[in-house]
N, C-alpha and C positions, 0 to 999 in steps of 0.2 A: 130621287137625287136629283143630284144639280145639273145644267148641261154643260158639257164638258166639249173642250174646244181640241183635247186630242182625238183625232181620227181614231186612232185604234181604241182606244176605251170606247168612243161612242157604238161601234163594231161589233163589240163583247156585250155592251149595254144593247145592244138592237137585237143582237142572236141570243142573249140569254133571255130576253122578253119576247122570243118567238116571233118580234114585229113583222108587219108582211113585207116581202123583199128583202130579208135579211138572211143571211144564210144558216140555216138548219142545221147540215151535218159538218159536224168536226171531226171525225173517227178519219186518222190519218191513216189507216186501212181498208177503208169503206170498197168493199168489194162491186157495189152497186154503184154511187155515184163519185167515187174519188175526192170526197169534200170537196168540188169545183166551185160551189158558188164562194166557197170563201178564200177557194185561190185567186180567183176572180176577185174577189173584195179585196184580198193581200198588194195586186195587180193594182186596183183602184188608187190604194194608198201610197204606192211607189209613185204615182203619174202625181200625186196630192190633193185627190179628191178626199172629201171629207163627207163618210155618212150622211151627216146631217144637213147637207148642203142641199140646193136643187140640181144642180149640176150631177150629183152622185149616178142616179137613173139613167139620165140620156150617158151620162157615161159609159155606164154599165152595158148599154143594148150596145156602142161599138166595138167594147171590149170581149162581149159574146162574138164577134165577128174575126179575132182576133187567136191565133194559134195559143194554147195554154198549156203552160210548162204540165207534162204529167207528174202525177202524185210519187212523191219518193224518190223523184229525180234533181238533184242540183241547179239551182237558180242561178244565172248569171252572176259574178260575183258584184256587179255595178245595180244589180236589181236587191242582191241580198243587202248593199250597204243601205242603200236608199229606205228598206222597211225597216230596217236595224234603227235607225235614224228615226224615224216614226216611232217605232215603237219604244226605245230607250225613252220617249218622253213622258209615256203611259206611266201613269199610279197603278201600283198594283192592288192596293187598297182600293182606289176607285172601282177596279177592275170586278175587285171580289167583293164589293158593295153590291157593285149593280148587276151580278149574277145572284147573290143572295137574292134579291128582291124579283128575281126573275122567276119561270118555272123550269130549272133546270132539277133533275132529282136529288143530286146530292151535294153537301154543303161546300164540298171542296170540287166540284166543277169547273169553277172560272179557274182551277190550272190547267185544264185543257187549251183554252186561249193562249194562254203562255206558252204552252207547248207546241201551237200550231206557228207562232212566230220567231219561237227557238231552232221548229224545225227548217224552216226555210229561209233562216241567218247562220244557220252551223257555222260554213265556211269563215263569215264574218267575225262572227262571234271567236271562235278561237284565235284568230288576228289581233282583234280590239278589242275582247271582252267588255263592250258597249252593254248588251243587257244584263251580264252577270254584276257591273258594276252597279246598273241603274237599278235594277231588281233583286238582286240577292239583298242589300240591306230592309229592303220592305219586306220580301219574305222572313226572313228573319225574326223581325218584329211581330209578325203574324203566328211565327211557330212557336208551340208551347216549348217552354222554356228545356224541359223533361225530355223534350224529344231527343230520339235516339241520334235522329242524322244532323242535328244540330251541330255537333264538333264538324262533323266533316264540311258543310258549307262554312261556317266561319275558317275555317282552312282554305277553301276556295277561294274565299274574296281576297286573302292578301296573298294567296300566290298568284303568282302572273302566268304560271303555265298551266293555271287549271282556268275551266271555265263551264258554265253551267249548260247543260246541254239540256233537253227535252225528256227525255227518260229518267233526269235527277229528279223532277218533279213528283214519278212516282213515288218517291222515298219520303218526299214532303207530305205527299195525301194518305200515306198508310201511316207516319206520326199522327195527326189530324185524329186519325180514324182510330187509334189507341187511346187518344189520350180522351175520346167521343164517349169508348165503351167501356171508360173505367166509371 
């Protein structure tokens, strides 16, 4: 895979490949670590750091000393907006390709990275649909044409009152699995 300039793509690639120092737990409901390293990494993205830069590790040490928002709690709107801007520039296809070369278990595990992003930008996404507009066309291009949820997502793309949520990715994952089982 070519080196990416997008910080979120690089974060997903490093995590999928289980590279040293990259987050391991992406489970939104993890009762052990609360996907703490991913939350810290997202805060570093908000601060403008890139996972492949030399300052990533030193910035990570600094951020470890700061209070970390609790999992499941809403992040401040400004943080959500800043994160949304980084994520909106990421290519879903490149994240999917990076994850398929990694050590993730299922072919659709790359959706969990997108889900983390959607979870921590939900308030902003409801207002401006940045990730819906950026990611949904790419998701539709990757989805099987006969996917059951395809019409719903095509409608979501056109309807300004609808926006992509992290749990919507479960429907996409189910459609991928249905097609693979045939």
